[in-house]
VOVO-871600 format. One line per field, with one value per residue: residue in three letters; residue number from 1; x, y, z of N, C-alpha, C in turn. Coordinates in steps of 0.2 Angstrom, whole numbers. Layout:
BEGIN
aa: (ala	...)
i: (NUM	...)
n_u: (X	...)
n_v: (Y	...)
n_w: (Z	...)
ca_u: (X	...)
ca_v: (Y	...)
ca_w: (Z	...)
c_u: (X	...)
c_v: (Y	...)
c_w: (Z	...)
% end
This chain:
BEGIN
aa: (unk	unk	unk	unk	unk	unk	unk	unk	unk	unk	unk	unk	unk	unk	unk	unk	unk	unk	unk	unk	unk	unk	unk	unk	unk	unk	unk	unk	unk	unk	unk	unk	unk	unk	unk	unk	unk	unk	unk	unk	unk	unk	unk	unk	unk	unk	unk	unk	unk	unk	unk	unk	unk	unk	unk	unk	unk	unk	unk	unk	unk	unk	unk	unk	unk	unk	unk	unk	unk	unk	unk	unk	unk	unk	unk	unk	unk	unk	unk	unk	unk	unk	unk	unk	unk	unk	unk	unk	unk	unk	unk	unk	unk	unk	unk	unk	unk	unk	unk	unk	unk	unk	unk	unk	unk	unk	unk	unk	unk	unk	unk	unk	unk	unk	unk	unk	unk	unk	unk	unk	unk	unk	unk	unk	unk	unk	unk	unk	unk	unk	unk	unk	unk	unk	unk	unk	unk	unk	unk	unk	unk	unk	unk	unk	unk	unk	unk	unk	unk	unk	unk	unk	unk	unk	unk	unk	unk	unk	unk	unk	unk	unk	unk	unk	unk	unk	unk	unk	unk	unk	unk	unk	unk	unk	unk	unk	unk	unk	unk	unk	unk	unk	unk	unk	unk	unk	unk	unk	unk	unk	unk	unk	unk	unk	unk	unk	unk	unk	unk	unk	unk	unk	unk	unk	unk	unk	unk	unk	unk	unk	unk	unk	unk	unk	unk	unk	unk	unk	unk	unk	unk	unk	unk	unk	unk	unk	unk	unk	unk	unk	unk	unk	unk	unk	unk	unk	unk	unk	unk	unk	unk	unk	unk	unk	unk	unk	unk	unk	unk	unk	unk	unk	unk	unk	unk	unk	unk	unk	unk	unk	unk	unk	unk	unk	unk	unk	unk	unk	unk	unk	unk	unk)
i: (1	2	3	4	5	6	7	8	9	10	11	12	13	14	15	16	17	18	19	20	21	22	23	24	25	26	27	28	29	30	31	32	33	34	35	36	37	38	39	40	41	42	43	44	45	46	47	48	49	50	51	52	53	54	55	56	57	58	59	60	61	62	63	64	65	66	67	68	69	70	71	72	73	74	75	76	77	78	79	80	81	82	83	84	85	86	87	88	89	90	91	92	93	94	95	96	97	98	99	100	101	102	103	104	105	106	107	108	109	110	111	112	113	114	115	116	117	118	119	120	121	122	123	124	125	126	127	128	129	130	131	132	133	134	135	136	137	138	139	140	141	142	143	144	145	146	147	148	149	150	151	152	153	154	155	156	157	158	159	160	161	162	163	164	165	166	167	168	169	170	171	172	173	174	175	176	177	178	179	180	181	182	183	184	185	186	187	188	189	190	191	192	193	194	195	196	197	198	199	200	201	202	203	204	205	206	207	208	209	210	211	212	213	214	215	216	217	218	219	220	221	222	223	224	225	226	227	228	229	230	231	232	233	234	235	236	237	238	239	240	241	242	243	244	245	246	247	248	249	250	251	252	253	254	255	256	257	258	259	260	261	262	263	264	265	266	267	268	269	270	271	272)
n_u: (-645	-630	-627	-635	-629	-617	-619	-624	-610	-602	-609	-608	-593	-592	-596	-587	-577	-564	-557	-556	-548	-551	-544	-541	-546	-539	-540	-540	-531	-525	-536	-536	-527	-528	-536	-530	-523	-530	-538	-556	-566	-566	-563	-566	-558	-561	-551	-540	-546	-550	-537	-531	-540	-533	-538	-545	-548	-563	-570	-580	-577	-577	-589	-606	-609	-596	-589	-597	-595	-583	-583	-590	-581	-571	-579	-582	-569	-563	-573	-578	-586	-588	-586	-592	-585	-589	-589	-598	-612	-616	-625	-635	-645	-654	-664	-656	-645	-651	-655	-643	-637	-648	-645	-632	-634	-639	-629	-620	-616	-609	-608	-609	-601	-605	-603	-599	-595	-595	-589	-587	-572	-572	-580	-581	-585	-603	-617	-623	-639	-640	-630	-633	-647	-644	-637	-648	-659	-652	-650	-663	-666	-655	-657	-655	-651	-639	-623	-621	-609	-608	-600	-588	-578	-572	-559	-551	-552	-545	-555	-553	-560	-566	-578	-589	-587	-590	-603	-607	-606	-613	-625	-627	-627	-639	-648	-647	-635	-625	-610	-600	-588	-573	-560	-543	-543	-534	-527	-525	-532	-542	-550	-554	-561	-571	-576	-581	-593	-602	-606	-616	-611	-600	-585	-574	-559	-545	-530	-522	-520	-519	-506	-500	-497	-506	-504	-513	-519	-519	-529	-539	-538	-544	-557	-561	-567	-565	-553	-547	-539	-540	-532	-519	-511	-513	-505	-492	-489	-489	-476	-467	-464	-453	-445	-446	-443	-428	-426	-428	-417	-405	-405	-406	-411	-413	-421	-431	-438	-441	-451	-467	-466	-469	-473	-479	-489	-497	-499	-508	-520	-526	-528	-521)
n_v: (810	809	822	832	833	837	848	857	856	863	875	880	882	894	903	905	913	915	915	901	889	883	869	865	851	839	827	807	807	818	825	815	819	831	830	822	831	839	849	855	856	854	860	858	862	870	875	868	853	854	856	844	833	839	849	868	879	888	888	880	868	856	845	847	834	827	835	834	820	822	828	819	809	814	819	804	799	809	812	822	838	845	859	864	871	877	886	895	890	882	881	889	897	905	894	885	883	884	869	862	866	859	846	846	846	834	825	826	836	851	863	875	887	901	910	924	922	919	910	914	920	933	940	939	942	940	949	963	960	948	939	943	936	924	920	923	912	901	902	901	888	881	884	883	872	871	879	893	901	916	923	936	937	950	954	944	944	957	967	980	986	991	997	991	979	976	981	969	961	965	964	952	945	951	944	930	924	915	918	927	934	937	933	937	954	968	974	975	984	984	972	974	983	977	965	974	978	969	964	956	944	932	931	925	922	921	913	926	942	953	958	955	942	942	932	918	923	937	940	935	945	956	952	943	926	913	904	899	888	888	884	883	874	862	868	869	855	850	855	844	840	847	840	828	833	835	823	819	827	825	812	812	805	805	818	814	806	813	816	810	797	781	770	780	786	772	769	778	778	764	767	766)
n_w: (107	97	90	93	106	103	96	110	116	108	105	120	122	116	123	135	146	141	126	113	104	89	81	63	54	43	41	47	55	57	66	73	81	85	94	102	110	116	110	111	102	82	64	48	34	20	10	14	11	-2	-8	-4	-11	-23	-31	-32	-22	-16	-29	-29	-34	-25	-20	-12	-5	-4	4	16	18	21	32	42	43	52	62	67	67	78	85	92	94	77	69	51	38	25	13	2	6	-3	-16	-27	-24	-10	-4	-7	1	14	14	12	25	35	29	36	48	50	46	57	60	73	69	56	41	33	21	10	-3	-20	-29	-42	-50	-56	-50	-34	-21	-14	-19	-8	-3	-6	1	12	13	10	21	31	27	31	44	50	48	55	66	83	83	78	77	68	58	50	37	30	16	11	17	10	-3	-7	-5	5	14	28	33	26	28	41	39	33	44	52	48	46	58	63	55	59	62	75	76	70	56	48	37	38	46	43	55	74	77	69	71	83	81	76	83	94	87	82	96	106	100	97	90	77	72	62	63	65	60	43	44	58	70	82	98	106	118	118	108	115	125	116	114	106	104	95	89	74	64	51	34	39	48	41	29	34	36	23	20	21	7	3	7	-1	-11	-8	-9	-19	-27	-20	-13	-3	12	24	28	24	34	47	52	61	71	64	71	84	75	74	87	89	81	84	96	110)
ca_u: (-643	-624	-626	-638	-626	-610	-620	-625	-605	-599	-612	-605	-585	-591	-599	-584	-573	-558	-554	-554	-545	-553	-541	-546	-541	-540	-539	-542	-524	-524	-541	-533	-519	-531	-541	-527	-519	-534	-544	-564	-568	-563	-566	-568	-556	-562	-546	-536	-550	-549	-531	-532	-542	-529	-542	-543	-553	-568	-574	-588	-575	-579	-596	-608	-608	-588	-587	-602	-593	-577	-584	-592	-574	-568	-585	-583	-563	-561	-575	-577	-589	-586	-589	-589	-582	-594	-590	-606	-617	-616	-632	-635	-654	-654	-666	-650	-643	-655	-654	-636	-639	-650	-640	-625	-635	-640	-624	-619	-611	-611	-608	-609	-599	-610	-598	-601	-590	-598	-586	-583	-566	-572	-587	-580	-591	-609	-622	-626	-644	-641	-628	-638	-654	-643	-636	-655	-661	-648	-652	-670	-666	-652	-660	-657	-649	-634	-619	-618	-606	-607	-593	-587	-571	-570	-552	-546	-551	-543	-559	-549	-566	-568	-585	-592	-585	-593	-610	-610	-607	-618	-632	-627	-629	-647	-651	-647	-629	-622	-604	-595	-579	-568	-554	-537	-543	-528	-525	-529	-538	-548	-552	-557	-570	-578	-579	-586	-598	-607	-607	-614	-611	-594	-583	-571	-552	-542	-522	-521	-523	-515	-498	-499	-499	-504	-506	-520	-520	-520	-533	-543	-540	-548	-564	-562	-570	-565	-548	-546	-531	-540	-527	-511	-508	-510	-501	-485	-489	-487	-470	-463	-462	-447	-441	-446	-437	-420	-425	-428	-412	-398	-405	-409	-417	-413	-426	-439	-439	-440	-459	-468	-465	-473	-476	-485	-495	-502	-504	-517	-525	-526	-531	-517)
ca_v: (809	814	827	837	834	842	857	861	857	869	882	881	884	901	907	906	919	918	912	894	888	876	867	864	845	839	819	805	807	827	824	810	822	836	826	819	837	841	853	853	855	854	863	855	867	870	875	858	847	856	853	836	832	841	856	876	880	893	887	876	860	851	845	847	828	826	841	831	813	824	830	815	806	818	817	797	799	813	809	830	844	846	865	864	877	875	889	899	886	876	882	895	900	904	888	877	885	879	863	862	868	855	840	847	842	827	821	826	843	853	870	876	893	901	914	929	921	918	905	917	925	940	944	935	943	941	956	963	957	941	938	943	933	915	919	922	906	894	902	901	880	880	890	878	865	869	884	895	906	923	927	940	937	953	956	939	946	962	973	981	991	990	999	988	973	978	981	964	955	964	961	943	946	953	939	925	921	914	918	933	929	941	931	942	960	973	974	972	990	983	965	977	986	970	963	978	981	964	962	951	938	930	932	920	925	911	914	931	947	954	961	955	935	940	926	917	928	944	940	934	950	960	950	937	922	908	907	895	888	886	879	885	867	858	870	868	848	848	856	837	841	851	834	825	836	834	815	817	829	825	808	814	798	808	823	811	803	815	816	808	791	777	770	783	785	768	768	783	772	758	770	766)
ca_w: (99	98	84	98	112	103	97	114	118	104	110	125	119	112	130	139	145	137	117	114	98	85	73	55	53	34	38	52	60	61	71	82	84	89	99	109	110	122	109	113	95	77	60	42	29	12	7	14	10	-9	-11	-1	-18	-31	-32	-30	-16	-18	-36	-31	-36	-18	-21	-4	-3	-4	10	20	18	23	39	45	44	57	69	71	70	81	92	95	89	71	61	44	33	18	8	3	8	-8	-21	-30	-19	-1	-2	-7	8	17	12	15	36	37	29	39	53	47	46	64	62	75	67	50	41	27	18	6	-9	-26	-32	-49	-52	-59	-46	-29	-16	-19	-17	1	0	-7	6	19	12	11	30	36	27	34	53	50	43	60	72	89	82	74	77	62	57	44	36	23	12	9	15	6	-10	-9	-2	12	16	35	34	22	32	47	38	30	49	58	45	45	67	64	51	64	63	80	76	66	56	42	41	40	45	42	61	78	79	64	73	88	78	72	90	97	80	82	101	111	97	97	84	74	72	59	65	65	55	37	48	64	73	90	103	110	125	115	103	120	128	111	113	100	107	94	86	70	60	42	32	42	49	32	24	38	36	18	20	18	0	2	9	-5	-17	-7	-8	-25	-29	-17	-9	6	15	32	28	24	41	52	55	67	72	62	79	85	69	75	90	89	77	92	105	113)
c_u: (-634	-622	-629	-631	-618	-612	-621	-615	-602	-601	-607	-598	-585	-594	-593	-581	-568	-557	-551	-551	-546	-549	-544	-542	-542	-540	-541	-536	-525	-532	-540	-528	-520	-534	-535	-523	-523	-540	-551	-566	-564	-566	-563	-562	-557	-556	-540	-541	-548	-543	-528	-533	-538	-534	-544	-549	-557	-570	-579	-584	-574	-584	-598	-607	-603	-589	-592	-599	-586	-577	-587	-588	-573	-573	-583	-576	-561	-566	-580	-583	-586	-589	-587	-587	-583	-596	-597	-611	-619	-623	-631	-642	-653	-658	-661	-647	-644	-655	-649	-635	-641	-647	-634	-628	-637	-635	-619	-616	-614	-611	-607	-606	-602	-607	-601	-598	-596	-595	-585	-579	-568	-577	-586	-583	-598	-613	-624	-632	-644	-637	-632	-643	-650	-641	-644	-657	-657	-649	-657	-669	-663	-655	-659	-653	-642	-629	-619	-615	-607	-601	-594	-581	-569	-563	-548	-547	-547	-548	-558	-555	-570	-575	-589	-593	-590	-603	-612	-612	-611	-626	-633	-630	-636	-651	-652	-641	-628	-614	-603	-587	-577	-562	-549	-539	-536	-526	-528	-535	-544	-552	-557	-564	-576	-581	-584	-593	-604	-607	-614	-610	-605	-591	-576	-564	-547	-535	-521	-523	-517	-508	-495	-501	-498	-508	-512	-522	-524	-526	-539	-544	-543	-555	-564	-565	-568	-560	-547	-540	-533	-535	-519	-508	-506	-504	-493	-485	-485	-481	-465	-463	-457	-442	-440	-444	-431	-421	-422	-420	-405	-397	-405	-413	-416	-418	-432	-441	-439	-448	-460	-468	-471	-477	-482	-491	-502	-505	-512	-521	-528	-531	-527	-513)
c_v: (815	820	834	839	838	847	860	861	862	875	885	883	890	907	908	911	920	913	904	892	881	877	865	858	843	830	816	805	813	826	819	815	828	836	825	825	839	847	850	852	856	855	859	862	865	870	869	854	848	853	846	832	832	847	861	875	886	894	887	871	855	851	846	840	825	829	836	825	817	825	825	810	808	818	810	797	800	812	817	835	846	854	863	870	877	880	893	895	881	878	886	900	901	896	884	879	882	872	860	861	861	847	839	843	836	823	824	832	847	863	871	886	893	909	917	928	918	912	910	921	932	944	941	936	943	949	958	959	949	938	937	936	925	915	918	914	900	896	902	892	877	879	882	873	864	878	886	902	910	925	932	939	943	956	950	940	954	968	976	987	989	992	992	980	973	979	974	958	959	965	953	941	945	947	932	921	919	916	924	930	932	939	938	950	963	972	972	978	987	976	968	981	981	968	969	981	976	962	962	946	938	930	927	924	919	917	920	939	948	953	960	947	937	932	926	923	934	945	939	940	956	959	944	932	914	909	899	895	888	881	879	878	862	858	868	859	847	852	851	837	843	843	828	826	835	825	814	818	828	818	808	809	802	813	818	806	806	817	811	802	787	774	774	784	778	765	773	779	766	759	768	772)
c_w: (100	94	90	105	109	98	103	118	115	106	115	128	118	118	135	140	143	129	119	107	94	80	69	53	45	35	46	57	60	66	75	85	89	94	106	112	114	119	108	106	91	72	54	40	24	9	7	11	1	-12	-9	-9	-25	-33	-30	-26	-19	-26	-37	-35	-30	-18	-12	-3	-1	5	15	24	24	31	43	47	51	62	70	72	78	88	95	90	84	69	55	40	28	15	7	2	4	-12	-22	-27	-13	1	-2	-1	14	21	15	23	35	33	33	47	54	48	51	65	66	77	61	47	34	24	11	-3	-16	-30	-41	-47	-53	-54	-38	-23	-17	-15	-10	2	-1	-3	10	17	14	19	33	34	29	42	52	50	51	66	78	88	78	75	70	61	50	43	30	22	10	9	9	0	-11	-9	3	13	24	36	34	25	37	46	38	40	52	54	46	54	67	59	54	65	71	80	69	64	49	44	34	39	45	49	66	80	74	69	80	88	78	79	93	93	81	89	102	106	96	90	84	72	69	60	66	60	50	40	53	67	81	95	104	114	123	111	108	122	123	113	109	105	103	89	80	66	52	40	34	43	44	29	28	37	28	16	18	9	-2	5	4	-12	-16	-8	-16	-31	-26	-12	-5	10	23	33	26	30	47	55	62	66	67	68	83	83	73	80	93	85	80	96	110	119)
% end
């Protein structure tokens, strides 16, 4: 079964001495480009997927069925292990989160992330006990079958409390999460503190910290095992809207033709 093979491949990447980079794809073409570049695994990006659908991220605007279909596309086209960035695990209860994990395994995913967000702008971070219960349910449902990332979005929502972030991550680790993740810690000192607190379990960092853009080597030296790109590459690709604006306002056709040549896109699709 390919899912089981992908799970083992993905798990092994986290056991390497050096950190590995997991780009977050947003469509079939990006999955093929990342595969051709030589990456060993892909991630989905809830932010990129929501943006591609014209919806906000983190507000339960994308359904679990839509995200599963998107992930299956990346698996089928890219042929690599795929980690699902599945927001809060989709569902009101821990049992709902467990059901999402089972559905992700059935869809062929090698990994899945469950974060402590609520989808409620007025109270975006779930209470500690609720967040831990959801990770525990996910771990019970997926143990030995899918790599589970426990994630807190404290820093993303202006809760710049490193102690609470570490408290949550260590609790997620104790509840059974395989990988721990807190997007955009304030600095590399915070990264080092997180790595130390959850050791020996691996830590994911997206792109960098709030104040720094360290290299892959620097993050690896700090003990980080996985580096994801989140929506960064999608946002980079979306800069093409500037060329569209120039085309409209200045009639600049040249700026709209500087991307990847159509023949290269076609060659990827044909496997040439």
